[in-house]
C-alpha positions, 0 to 999 in steps of 0.5 A, a space after each residue: 978757573 971756574 968756581 964750582 959751588 953746586 954739583 947738579 946733574 940731570 942724570 943723577 936727579 932722574 935716577 933719584 926720582 926713579 929710586 924714590 918714586 918709581 911708579 911715578 909716570 915720567 913719559 907718555 907718547 901715544 900708547 907708550 908710557 914709561 914710569 921713572 923706573 922704566 925710564 931708568 931701566 931703559 937708560 941703564 940698558 942703553 948705557 950698557 950697549 954704548 959701554 960695550 961698544 967702547 963709548 967712554 966719558 966725554 965721547 959724543 953721542 948724536 941724537 937724530 930723533 923726533 920727540 919720543 921716549 927714545 930721545 930722552 932715554 938716549 940722553 939719559 943713558 949718555 949722561 949716565 956714562 959721562 958721555 955728551 949728548 949731541 942734538 941733530 936737526 932731523 931736517 938736515 940733508 946728508 951734507 949737513 949731517 956729515 958736517 955735524 957728525 964730523 964737527 962733534 966727533 960723534 962716536 955714536 948715532 941714534 936715529 929714527 928709521 925714517 932718516 935712514 936715507 940721510 944717514 946713508 948719504 952722510 956716512 958715504 961722504 965721511 972718511 971711515 975713521 970719522 964715521 960713528 962706530 955705533 949706529 942704532 935705528 929706532 923704528 918710528 914710521 911703521 916701515 919694515 925694519 929691513 927696508 931702507 936700512 943703514 949698513 951696520 945699524 942695529 935695531 934700537 928696541 931689540 938691542 936695548 931689550 937684549 942687554 941687562 941693565 948696566 950700573 956704572 961705577 962712575 957717578 954723574 957729576 955737574 961737570 958732565 957736558 951737554 952739547 946744543 948745536 945752534 940752528 946755523 941760520 947765519 953760518 955753520 952750526 956751532 956746539 954750545 957746551 953746557 956743564 950739566 950743573 950750569 944748565 940745571 941752575 940757569 933753568 931753575 933761576 929763570 923764574 927764581 933769581 938768586 936761589 939755588 935748586 933744591 935737593 931732588 930727594 927732598 922734593 920727591 920725599 915731600 911728594 912734590 912734582 913739577 907740572 905735567 909738560 907738553 913740549 909742542 916744539 922739538 926736543 932737538 932745539 933748546 926751547 923744547 929740550 931745556 924745559 923737558 929736562 927741568 920737568 923730569 928733574 922735578 919728578 914731573 910727567 912729560 907728554 910727547 907728540 912724535 910728529 915732525 911738525 906741529 899738529 894743532 888739533 892733536 896738541 889740544 887733544 893731548 892736553 885735554 886727554 892727559 891733563 897737561 898743565 904746561 905747553 911750550 911753543 916757539 912764538 907765533 909760528 906755533 901760537 897762531 895755528 893753535 889759536 886757529 884750532 881753538 877759533 875753529 872749534 872753541 868748545 871741542 877741547 876740555 882745557 881746564 887742566 892747562 895753567 901756562 903756555 911758555 914761549 921762547 926764541 921767536 916773537 909772540 905777538 900781542 894780538 895772538 896772545 890776546 886771542 889765546 887768552 880769550 879762549 883760556 882766561 885762566 892760563 898764564 902766558 910766559 915769554 922767555 928771553 934766552 938763546 942756546 948760549 944763555 938763559 936770561 929772564 921771562 915776562 908774564 901775561 894773563 887775562 888781567 894784563 894789558 897785552 903788549 909786546 914782551 918787555 924785559 928789564 936790566 938786572 944783576 944778570 942781564 946787561 946791554 953791552 955797548 961797542 966800547 965794552 961798557 954797560 949801557 945805562 938806562 936812557 943813554 940811547 946807545 945801541 948795544 948787545 944783550 948779555 947774560 951772566 951767572 951760569 952760562 956755557 963754557 963756550 963753543 966746541 972747537 971754536 976759540 975765536 967765536 967763543 972769545 967773541 960771544 963769551 966776554 968779560 965786561 967790567 970784571 964779570 963774564 957774560 954770554 953775548 950771543 948777538 941780539 941788539 937792544 936799547 935800554 930805555 930810561 926806566 931800565 926796560 930793554 927794547 929788543 932790536 933783533 939779531 945783529 947778523 940779520 941787521 939791515 943797512 939801508 941808506 946809511 941807517 940800520 934797521 933791525 928786522 924784529 922791530 918791523 916784523 912786530 909792526 907787521 904782525 899787528 895787522 890783522 891780515 898778517 899771519 906770519 912775516 920775516 923781514 930781510 935785506 936784499 942788495 940794492 944799487 941805491 940803498 945798499 940794502 932794501 928792506 923787504 918783508 915776506 908775508 904769509 896772509 891770515 886765513 881768508 885774508 889778502 895781502 895789500 902791500 900799500 895798506 901794510 906799508 901805511 900801517 908800518 908808517 904809523 909806528 916806524 920811521 920811514 926808512 924802516 918801512 918795507 920798500 917791497 912786500 912779498 906774499 907767500 903761502 908759507 915762510 917754510 919755518 923749521 920745526 922749531 919755528 926758526 926762519 931760514 934767512 938765506 932761503 928767504 933772502 933768495 926768494 925776495 931777491 928773485 921776486 924783485 928781479 922778476 918785477 924789474 924785468 
C-alpha cells in the first residue's frame, strides 16, 4: 500500500491559475494565444465532448499531435475527467500506432490531420471492438478538412467550439494517472504509469530536494509565475512534456513551435520575439544545430531574455556547451538525469564553470544497485544499475513481469531501476556507462556505448555519433561507430580511432567507423539502434565482399 501524504493534481493547479489569474497568458503558438481562462474554457468544452461520448475516469485518451495548444488542451480535458492521457509518437506507422492503441485500451484518439493516413492504416488492422470510439482530427497542415479524412472523425475545433463548458462534479486528484509510453528503441513500447501527485512532486524535487510543492493558490496570489518556457523537443516525450506541465502549474507561459522537427533559426527567433527565459532540448541532437545557427548569425537574435537551457535524455557534450556559452555567457546550462520511469537529479554549468561531461552524485534518492541487489558504495568499482527512489511510477501498464524487473525494493526502499549502468567513484560521483540493453560484449569485455560516444564527440570533426555492436565471428560483437561529420569536416577513421585511444582502453575503440550524413534520430533526439545496427552490418558486409 502506498502512503499518500500529498495530493497534487496538474488539472487542479491549472484550474486554480485560471480562477485567480485568468488573463495571464498560458500558451502561445504562432498566432494563437490562450490565456489561462481560455485554456480552462477550451479544456472544459473538450471534456464535455469526451464525456458525451462516454469517456469515464480511467479511460485512455491517445494524443497524436505535434507541439500545439490542442495537445495541452487535450491533456487538461482528459485529466479533468479523471481519464488517462496517452502520448503517441507521431512518427509511428500504422502497425505501430495500432499496437499502442490496442495496448493502451484507448477509447479516444485526438490527432492532427496530417497523420490521417497512419490513423486509417491503424484502424483498418484493429478489430472493431478495439478501435477508439471517439476520433477528433485537428487541422494543422493547412489541408482541406474534407480531404484525406478518417471515417468517423470529427473536426476538433468545430466540435469543441460547439459544446458548452462542462464542469464535472468529480474533483481531480493526485491519484489520476498519466501514461508515458517509452520510445521502444529496445523493444515494444511500454506505458509507464505515473500518479499525478508523484509526477508533480518529483518534478518539483528535481531542483529542490526534500521539499514539497507549494499550494498553487498561494503562489498565484503572491503574483509569482514560473519562467516562460519554450520546449524545443516534442511534448510526446517526457523531456518536453514534464517541464511544460511544471511551468503551467507555476502559472508560467509556454511557447510552442508546431513543427515535427527542430527549426533552429525559428527557435531563436521565438526566444527573441517572445522573451523566452528557458529552452528545453535533448542533448547534442538539438544543441548542435542551435549552436550552428548562432555561429552562422551571432548578432541576429536578441537573446537577453534567456536564462537557462535544460537538457535530458541524450549526451550534451562539453564542447557544444562551451560553444553555446560563448554566445550566451549569462545563460545557465542544466543537464537533467532521468527517464520515463523516474526523475533523478541535475547538473548545472555556466560561463564560470570548468565545462566537463555532466556528473551526478549519490544521494538519499539516487543509488547504484549491484547484481547481488545491494547498493554500490563509493570506490568499490562494481558496475551496477542506476536507481531513483522517492516519488516514482506505479509500474508498467499490463506488464507485471517488466514492472517487477524495473521497480525493485533495495534494502527496504522501492526504487525505479530503468537499466542504466554506472560506477560509483571514490568521491561518490556516478560515472554513467549507458543503457544496459545497448551494452556491447566484445572479446569477453563489456563496452558501454555512451562512454565511446563521449570520446568521439570531443573530436572537432564529429557532429553526432552512435556506437553499436555488430555480430562478429571473432569478437562476438564488433564495436562500430556511426558518425555524422561536422559542417565542412571530413571523417578520418584512423584519426578518430587514435583520438579514442587517448582516453579509452583498446577494446573500447571502434574497430570500424561508418560515416553518414544523418543518423536519423527521432524528433526527441533518440537513436533507432535497430536501424543503425542494420546499416552498420550492411556496410561491413559490403566491405568484406
